[in-house]
C-alpha positions in Angstrom: -0.6 9.5 28.0 -4.2 8.4 27.5 -6.5 9.3 24.7 -10.2 9.2 24.3 -11.6 6.6 22.0 -14.3 8.2 19.9 -14.5 5.5 17.2 -16.7 2.4 16.7 -15.2 -1.1 16.9 -17.4 -3.9 15.9 -16.6 -7.6 16.1 -16.1 -10.4 13.5 -13.3 -12.3 11.7 -10.8 -9.5 12.1 -12.4 -8.3 15.3 -14.8 -6.2 13.2 -18.6 -6.3 12.8 -20.6 -7.2 9.8 -19.8 -4.9 7.0 -22.4 -2.6 5.5 -20.7 -3.2 2.2 -20.6 -6.9 1.3 -19.8 -8.9 -1.9 -21.6 -9.8 -5.0 -22.9 -13.2 -3.9 -26.1 -12.7 -5.9 -27.9 -9.8 -7.6 -31.4 -9.6 -8.9 -32.0 -7.4 -11.9 -34.6 -4.6 -12.0 -37.2 -6.8 -13.7 -36.8 -9.5 -11.0 -35.8 -12.3 -13.4 -32.1 -11.8 -13.9 -29.7 -13.2 -11.3 -26.0 -12.9 -11.1 -23.6 -15.4 -9.5 -20.2 -14.6 -8.1 -17.5 -14.6 -6.8 -15.0 -14.5 -9.6 -13.7 -18.1 -9.2 -10.4 -17.0 -10.6 -7.1 -18.6 -9.5 -4.8 -15.7 -10.1 -6.3 -12.5 -9.0 -5.2 -8.9 -8.9 -7.4 -6.6 -6.8 -7.7 -3.0 -8.0 -9.4 -0.2 -5.9 -11.8 2.1 -7.7 -12.2 5.5 -6.1 -15.2 6.4 -8.1 -17.4 3.3 -7.7 -16.2 2.2 -4.3 -15.6 -1.3 -5.7 -12.6 -3.6 -5.8 -12.1 -4.7 -9.4 -10.9 -8.2 -10.0 -8.6 -9.2 -12.9 -7.2 -12.6 -13.9 -3.6 -11.6 -13.9 -2.4 -14.7 -15.8 -4.4 -13.8 -18.9 -5.3 -10.1 -18.4 -9.0 -10.6 -18.4 -11.8 -9.9 -16.0 -14.6 -12.3 -15.2 -18.2 -11.4 -15.9 -21.3 -12.2 -14.1 -23.2 -15.3 -15.3 -26.6 -13.9 -16.2 -29.5 -16.3 -16.0 -33.0 -15.8 -17.5 -35.3 -17.3 -15.0 -38.1 -17.5 -17.5 -36.2 -19.8 -20.0 -33.6 -21.3 -17.8 -30.9 -20.3 -20.3 -27.7 -18.7 -19.3 -24.8 -16.9 -20.9 -21.7 -15.2 -19.7 -21.8 -11.4 -20.0 -25.1 -10.6 -21.6 -28.6 -11.6 -20.5 -30.7 -13.8 -22.7 -33.9 -11.7 -22.4 -32.5 -8.6 -24.1 -31.1 -7.1 -20.9 -28.0 -4.9 -20.8 -24.5 -6.4 -20.8 -23.3 -7.5 -17.4 -20.5 -5.7 -15.6 -17.1 -7.1 -14.5 -17.1 -9.0 -11.2 -16.2 -6.7 -8.4 -16.3 -6.6 -4.6 -18.7 -3.9 -3.5 -17.3 -1.9 -0.5 -18.4 1.7 -1.0 -16.7 5.1 -0.6 -13.5 6.2 -2.4 -11.2 3.2 -2.1 -7.5 3.8 -2.2 -4.9 1.9 -0.2 -4.7 -1.9 0.2 -2.6 -4.4 2.2 -2.5 -8.2 1.8 -2.3 -10.2 5.1 0.8 -12.3 5.2 -1.2 -15.6 5.3 -3.0 -14.5 2.1 -6.4 -15.0 3.8 -7.4 -11.4 3.8 -7.0 -8.0 2.1 -7.5 -4.7 4.0 -8.8 -1.8 2.0 -9.1 1.8 3.0 -11.9 4.4 2.3 -10.5 7.9 3.1 -13.9 9.6 2.6 -15.1 8.1 5.9 -11.7 6.8 7.4 -13.0 3.2 7.3 -10.9 0.1 6.9 -12.7 -2.9 5.4 -11.5 -6.5 5.7 -12.1 -8.6 2.6 -12.0 -12.4 2.8 -9.9 -13.5 -0.2 -11.7 -16.8 -0.4 -15.2 -15.6 -0.5 -14.5 -12.1 -2.0 -16.8 -10.5 0.6 -16.4 -8.1 3.4 -15.9 -9.7 6.8 -16.2 -6.4 8.8 -15.2 -2.8 9.1 -13.5 -0.5 11.6 -13.8 3.3 11.7 -10.6 5.1 12.4 -10.5 8.4 14.3 -8.4 10.1 11.6 -7.0 9.8 8.1 -4.4 7.0 7.6 -1.5 7.3 5.1 0.1 3.8 5.8 -0.8 0.5 7.4 1.0 -2.9 7.6 0.2 -6.3 8.9 2.4 -8.0 11.5 4.4 -11.0 10.0 2.2 -13.5 11.9 -1.0 -11.9 10.6 -2.4 -11.2 14.1 -2.1 -7.4 14.0 -2.5 -4.4 11.8 -0.5 -1.2 12.5 -2.1 2.0 11.2 -0.4 5.3 11.0 -2.5 8.5 11.4 -0.7 11.9 11.0 -3.6 13.9 12.5 -5.1 11.5 15.1 -6.4 13.5 18.1 -4.4 13.0 21.3 -5.6 13.8 24.8 -3.4 13.8 27.9 -4.8 13.0 31.3 -2.9 15.1 33.8 -2.1 14.1 37.5 -4.9 16.3 38.7 -7.4 14.6 36.5 -7.7 17.3 33.9 -7.1 16.7 30.2 -5.2 18.6 27.6 -4.6 18.1 23.9 -1.2 16.7 22.8 0.4 17.0 19.4 -1.8 15.0 17.0 -0.7 11.8 15.4 -0.3 8.1 16.4 -0.5 4.5 15.6 -3.6 2.3 16.0 -3.0 -1.4 16.8 -5.8 -3.6 15.4 -5.9 -7.1 16.8 -7.3 -10.2 15.1 -10.1 -11.9 16.9 -9.5 -15.4 18.4 -11.7 -18.2 19.7 -11.3 -16.8 23.2 -11.0 -13.0 22.7 -12.6 -10.3 20.6 -10.5 -8.3 18.4 -10.6 -4.7 17.1 -8.6 -1.6 17.9 -6.9 -2.6 21.1 -4.3 0.1 21.5 -3.3 3.6 20.4 0.3 4.8 20.6 0.8 8.6 20.3 3.4 9.5 17.7 3.4 13.1 16.5 2.6 13.3 12.8 2.9 9.5 12.3 2.9 9.0 8.5 4.6 5.7 7.6 5.1 2.4 9.5 7.5 -0.4 9.0 7.6 -3.7 11.0 10.5 -6.0 11.5 10.4 -9.6 10.1 10.2 -11.0 13.7 7.3 -8.8 14.5 9.1 -7.3 17.6 9.9 -3.8 16.3 7.8 -1.1 14.7 9.5 2.0 13.2 7.4 5.1 12.6 8.2 8.0 10.3 6.6 11.3 10.7 5.7 14.3 8.6 8.2 17.2 8.8 10.4 15.5 11.3 14.1 14.7 11.5 13.4 12.0 14.1 12.5 8.4 13.8 10.3 6.6 16.4 10.8 3.1 17.6 8.1 1.0 19.3 9.1 -2.2 21.1 6.1 -4.4 20.4 7.1 -6.9 23.0 6.7 -4.4 25.8 3.7 -4.8 28.2 2.8 -1.2 27.4 4.4 -0.2 24.1 5.4 3.4 23.7 7.2 5.3 21.0 10.8 6.4 21.6 12.1 9.3 19.5 15.5 8.9 17.9 17.4 11.8 16.4 20.3 12.2 14.0 18.3 11.7 10.8 17.3 14.0 7.9 13.5 13.6 7.2 13.5 9.8 7.4 10.6 8.4 5.4 10.9 4.6 5.5 13.1 1.6 6.4 13.9 -1.9 5.2 14.9 -4.6 7.6 17.5 -7.3 7.3 16.1 -10.9 7.3 17.3 -11.5 10.9 15.6 -8.3 12.1 18.9 -7.0 13.6 19.3 -4.1 11.2 17.1 -1.4 9.6 18.2 0.5 6.5 16.6 3.9 6.8 15.9 6.2 3.9 16.7 9.9 4.6 14.7 12.1 2.2 16.7 15.2 3.2 16.1 18.6 1.5 13.4 17.1 -0.8 11.2 16.7 2.3 12.2 20.0 3.8 15.2 19.0 6.0 18.2 21.2 6.7 19.8 18.4 8.8 21.5 16.5 6.0 21.5 15.2 2.4 19.6 12.2 1.0 21.1 9.0 2.2 20.7 5.4 3.4 21.6 4.8 7.1 22.4 1.5 8.7 20.6 1.4 12.0 21.4 -1.4 14.6 18.2 -2.2 16.6 20.0 -3.7 19.6 22.1 -0.6 20.3 19.7 1.8 18.6 22.6 3.5 16.8 23.5 4.5 13.3 26.8 3.0 12.3 27.1 3.7 8.5 25.7 6.2 6.0 25.7 6.1 2.2 24.9 9.3 0.3 22.4 9.0 -2.6 20.9 11.4 -5.1 17.4 11.2 -3.7 15.5 9.0 -1.3 11.7 8.9 -1.0 11.1 5.3 -2.1 13.1 2.1 -2.0 12.9 -1.7 -2.5 15.2 -4.2 -0.8 16.0 -7.3 -2.8 18.3 -9.7 -0.8 21.2 -7.4 0.0 20.6 -4.9 -2.8 18.6 -1.7 -2.0 17.2 0.3 -4.9 16.5 3.9 -4.0 14.9 6.8 -5.9 14.1 10.4 -5.2 13.9 13.9 -6.7 16.7 16.4 -5.7 15.2 19.1 -7.9 15.6 20.2 -11.4 14.4 18.4 -14.5 15.1 14.8 -13.4 14.9 12.5 -10.5 17.6 10.1 -9.4 18.1 6.3 -9.0 20.8 4.6 -7.0 21.8 1.1 -6.0 23.2 0.4 -2.5 24.9 -2.8 -1.4 23.7 -2.9 2.2 26.3 -5.6 3.2 29.2 -3.4 2.4 27.2 -0.2 2.8 28.5 1.2 -0.5 26.7 2.8 -3.4 27.3 0.7 -6.6 26.0 3.3 -9.0 29.1 5.5 -9.7 26.7 8.4 -10.2 23.0 8.7 -9.6 21.0 7.6 -12.7 18.7 10.2 -14.1 15.0 9.2 -14.1 11.7 11.1 -14.4 10.9 14.0 -12.1 8.3 14.2 -9.3 7.7 12.8 -5.9 8.4 9.1 -6.2 6.3 6.9 -3.9 6.1 3.4 -5.4 8.5 0.8 -6.9 8.2 -2.8 -8.2 10.5 -5.2 -9.9 9.4 -7.6 -12.7 10.4 -11.2 -13.2 13.0 -10.1 -15.8 14.6 -7.6 -13.6 13.1 -4.4 -14.9 12.5 -1.9 -12.1 9.4 0.3 -12.4 9.4 3.6 -10.3 6.3 5.6 -10.0 5.8 9.3 -9.0 2.6 10.8 -7.8 3.6 14.2 -9.1 5.6 15.1 -12.2 5.6 17.6 -15.0 3.7 15.0 -17.1 4.2 16.9 -20.4 6.5 15.2 -23.0 7.1 12.3 -20.6 5.2 10.8 -17.7 5.5 9.8 -14.1 6.7 6.2 -14.6 10.4 5.4 -15.0 11.8 2.0 -16.0 15.3 0.9 -15.0 17.1 -2.1 -16.5 18.6 -3.5 -13.3 21.1 -5.7 -15.1 22.6 -2.6 -16.8 21.8 -0.2 -14.0 20.5 2.2 -16.7 17.3 3.9 -17.6 15.3 1.9 -20.1 12.6 4.5 -20.7 10.1 6.9 -19.2 6.5 6.4 -19.9 4.3 8.7 -22.0 2.5 11.3 -20.0 -0.4 9.3 -18.6 -0.6 10.9 -15.1 0.3 10.2 -11.5 1.4 6.6 -10.7 -0.5 5.4 -7.6 -0.1 1.6 -7.9 2.4 -0.9 -9.3 2.3 -4.7 -9.3 4.7 -7.1 -10.9 2.7 -10.1 -12.1 4.2 -13.5 -11.0 5.5 -15.9 -13.6 5.0 -13.3 -16.4 6.9 -10.4 -17.9 4.0 -8.1 -17.2 3.7 -5.1 -14.9 0.3 -3.6 -13.9 0.5 0.2 -13.3 -2.3 2.6 -12.3 -1.5 5.9 -14.0 -3.9 8.8 -13.9 -6.6 6.6 -12.5 -6.4 4.0 -15.3 -5.0 0.5 -15.3 -2.1 0.2 -17.8 -0.6 -3.2 -18.6 3.1 -3.2 -19.6 5.1 -5.8 -21.4 8.4 -5.7 -19.4 10.4 -7.1 -22.2 9.8 -4.0 -24.3 8.8 -1.4 -21.7 5.8 -0.6 -23.8 2.1 -1.0 -23.2 1.0 -4.4 -24.3 -1.8 -5.0 -26.8 -4.3 -6.4 -24.3 -5.7 -3.8 -22.0 -8.8 -3.6 -19.7 -10.8 -0.4 -19.3 -12.8 0.1 -16.1 -15.2 2.9 -15.4 -14.1 5.2 -12.6 -10.8 6.3 -11.2 -8.5 3.5 -10.1 -5.9 3.9 -7.4 -3.9 0.8 -6.2 -3.3 -2.7 -7.5 -2.4 -5.8 -5.5 -1.7 -9.4 -6.5 -3.8 -11.6 -4.2 -2.8 -15.1 -5.2 0.9 -16.4 -5.4 
C-alpha cells in the first residue's frame, strides 16, 4: 500500500518549520509605550489548553497561581506586576500563543517539549518547555484522536481514524482503501531532517499505545473487534490485525514490554463478541492467555501490578474495578458503582484518591467526575454537576487534583474530595491539563 502525501512538512527542532504561532517573548501595547516580558519563569508549571483563545495557559501548580506579565511604562521607567503604571488596563495571565481551538497535549519523555493539537486545522504544534515558544508545526492529513511519544523521545505516533488511504495497484492505477492510519513523526537530528516520515494504514485507527522498549505499537480502531500490532523494529513497519477481542480500546504494558493488558470495552462500544474484560496478551507469541471480566472498560490506569478499570455498562451508574495483573484476578468482589457516562480519563493523587472523568453523563444532581478511595476500594464521592471532564492532572508533592470540567479549571483538595478555596478563572473554554515539570 502506498498513499499520497497531501500535507505540509516543514523543518525545525522537531523536524518542523518555524511556527506561525509563537510565544509571548515581548508585546507592545496599543499606545506603543507598554511592553510585556515573558516567559513565565515558573519552576512548577501546569499547561492548560484553551479552545476559545488558542492559548496554552500556564499555572504555578505548587501554589495555584498564574504569573502575570511585567508591564513597564517606558515614559517613567517604572514597572509593576499585573497593572500598567500609566493607567492602562490590567495585564493578562502569561500564556503561550498558538492559535486555533487547542485540545490534546502530550509531554515528551525527556520533558523538553510539549505537543499540542489544534483540531480546527489538524495542526500539531511543538512547544519548547524551556522557552515556552513554538518550535514548529506540522499539518496532518486528517483529524487525530490520540498521539504518543516513543520512550526515547525520537518519534511521535499519531492515530487518525479518517486519514485518506490510496492503494497503488500492479498496473499503476490507484484506488481508495479504508480510511485510517498512523503517522510517524521523526525528530530532526544533526544529520537528518525530521517530519512525517511514514504513514501506516490502519482502518479507523483511534488510539495508540507504545511499549516501554519502543519496539511495539498497538493500535485500537473505531467499531472493530480487532487489535493491530506494528513491529516498529521492522524495515518497513506494517499493521497486523489480531482477532479475538471485543472492541479493544487501549492497552497497558508490563515494565519488561513482554505483556500488554488490553481493555475490552464490549457492548458499551457496540460489540457483540464479548463482555467487558481485561485480557493478558503476550507479545512474543501474539496470543491471549488470560481474561478477567469487569463491569465496564473504557479507561484504565496501571500502577505497578494493579490495574484500575472503569466503564459504563448502562443504567444509572458506571463501574470501577481493580485487577491484579500478576495473578490476573479481579480484587473487587463486585464492581463498584460510580457516575454514569463515557469514561475517558483517570488520574491518581499522592494520597491514593483515584479521579475518574467522563465526557458524557446525565450531569443533573451529580456530575461527570467520580472519586475512589483506593485504600478502601470504595466510592468517596461524585462531583457536583459541572459538565464533561476532559482533563485530569494529579499535582506532584501535593494533595491536589486539577480537573477541567465543562471547560473550566477546577482545583480539588484530595483530602476532602471538595473544591479547594483557591481557584483560577480563565476566559474561554479549557480542555486538557498537563504537568510539565517533575
